N, C-alpha and C positions, 0 to 999 in steps of 0.2 A: 719333801722335795718339790720345788716350784716347777711349773711348766717351762719357765725361762731357762732353768738349769739344764733340763733335758733337751730343750729345743736347740740351745746353742751348742751343746756337746754334739748333737746329731748333725747340725749344720757344718761344724768344723771337722766332723768325723774323728772325734777324739773321745777318750773316756777319762774324765777327771773328777767325777762326782764321788763324794765320800771322804771320810776322815781316816787317817792312818797314823797311829802312834807307836808302832812296833819298836822303832829304834829311837824314840824321843827320850830326852832326859832333862835335867835341870838347865842345861845350856842350849840345847837344840830342841825346838818345840815341834809338836805333832804336825803332820801334813793336813791342812784344811784349805781348800781352794778359795780364792777371793770370789764372792758372789758376782755373777755376770752383770747384775744391775749396777754394781759399783764400777766394774770395768767399763761398762757403757758410758758412765758419767765421766770417767777419766779420759776415755777415747774422744768423747765429745768436747772436752775442754779446749782442744786445739794446742795443748802443750806438748803433745807427741805427734810428730809429723813425718812424712816421707823424707828420708835422708837422715833421720835420727837413728841412734843405736841404743837400744834399751837393754839394760842388764837386770835380770830378775833374780834377786837374791832368795835362795831357798825356793826354787821354782817348782818343786814337787813334780807333778805329772805334766806340767807345762801350760796350764790353762792361761795364765796371764800373758805368757810369751806368745802363744798361738793367737789369742784374741787380739792383742795389741798390734801384732804384725798384720793380721787380717784386716783390721779396721782402719789402721793409720798408715799402712805400707812402710812402717819403720822396720829396721832390722832388729831381731830380738835374740838374745842369748840368755839361757837360764843356767844357773849353777845349783847343784844339789849334792849333798854329802852322803845321803842314804842310797846305797847301791840298788836296793830292790825297787825303790820309788823311781830312781834314775832310769832303770830298765823300762818302767812304764812310760816315762817321757819319750824314750827312744822308740818304743812301739807306737806311741801316738804320732811321732814324727813320720813314721813310715806310712801311716794311714791318713794323715791330715790333708785337707784340701790344699791345693797348690798355693792359694792366696794366704795361707797361714803357715809361713815359713819360720822356723826357729832352730837354733843350734843349742845343744846342751853339753855341759861339762860336769864331770864327776869330780868334785873337789870340795874341800872345806872353804867356806867363804873367807875366813881370815887369812887363808894362804893364797888366794886368787889374785894375780896381778892383772889389773884392768887393761884391756887393749886400749890404745891411744884414742880410738874413735868413739868409745863409750861416752855418751853425754846425757843419758837418762838412766836413773837407777830406781828400782821398785822394791819395796819391802812390805810384807804382810806378817809382821812379828815372827820372823823365821828363827830367831835365836835371842839369847840373853843380851843384856847391855854390855856384859863383859866382852862378848864376841863382837858386838856392834862397835865398841871402841877400836878394836883392831881392824875391823872392816873400814871404818871411817879413816883410819890412818892410811890404808891402802888407797882409798878414793882420793884423799888429799895429795898423797904422793903422786898419783897419776895426773892430777890436775896441775901440779907444779911442773911436772915433767913436760906436759903438753897443755898449756893454758887454753881453756875453751869454756864456753857456757855449759853449765851442768845443772840439771834439776834432779832433786831426790824426792821421791814420793813415798810417804809412810802412811799406809792404810791401817785404821783401827789402832792408833798408837797408844801405848800405856803411858801413865804419868812418869814412869821411870825413863822411858825412851825420851819423852819430851824434855824432862829435866836435864838429861844428858845433852841432847841436841842443842839446847839453848846455851850450852857452855862452850860449844865448838866455835872458836873465833872465825874460822874460815867460812862458816855458814851464815847466810841471811835467811830469815823467815820470809818467804815470798807470798804465800797465799794458802788457802785451804779450800777443799771441795767438800761441802756439806752433804752427807749421805743419810742423815737421820730420817728424812721423809721416806726412805726406801724400806724401812723396817718399823715394826711396832716397838714401843717402849721409850722412844726419844733418848736413846743411848748417846751420850755426848762423845763417845769414842767412835761413833759411826761418821768418820770423816777421813779425808786424805790430807795430811799436812804436807806442804811443799816447801822445801828449802833449796836455796840456790847458791851456786858459786859463780863468781866472775860477773858476767854482763847483766844479770838480772839484779835489780835493787830490791832491798827489803821494803815491804809495804807497811802493814799495821802490826802492832804488838800482838803476840800470840796470847790467846786466852786458854789456859790449861783446862 
């Protein structure tokens, strides 16, 4: 465990360290929080700002939601299907510093209807591509019901995720945030892929 992991948890007054696979299966993957160094890079990108509304899919104990709210002043909502992990997120909400505000909803991602104000979505491989397809249908429906600029962030994406996302007509590949230098091994999956709907235009072709 790095000092950064401990120090950010202590600063935010939350407990998010560790892995939990008690209720994981082939469709819903184990809880493992996004490293704080990656979240720092995302917050520093300027793509999430005050006034934005972030939806954290498979939020676990709420780390990304609390951190992004604290650092960017955006509103954050996390959704989680695992009830015992959801209870940990609620406990963290009771203890978190006032500048780290987040709401949490106990629900299956594919059943969640997006509030009309959501314009940023964050994923850290929370579930299978089968579920992602149904989630994307919800996101696209929400966009058509209330057209707005939307950015979708995918950290550590699998080849299966990328292959699917590139087939979604409504999505444009916008950019990526390279995170390989933050870890040993030069893992090409250490990046955040960003896709857009509406006002953001696609930039370069994606390199799998």
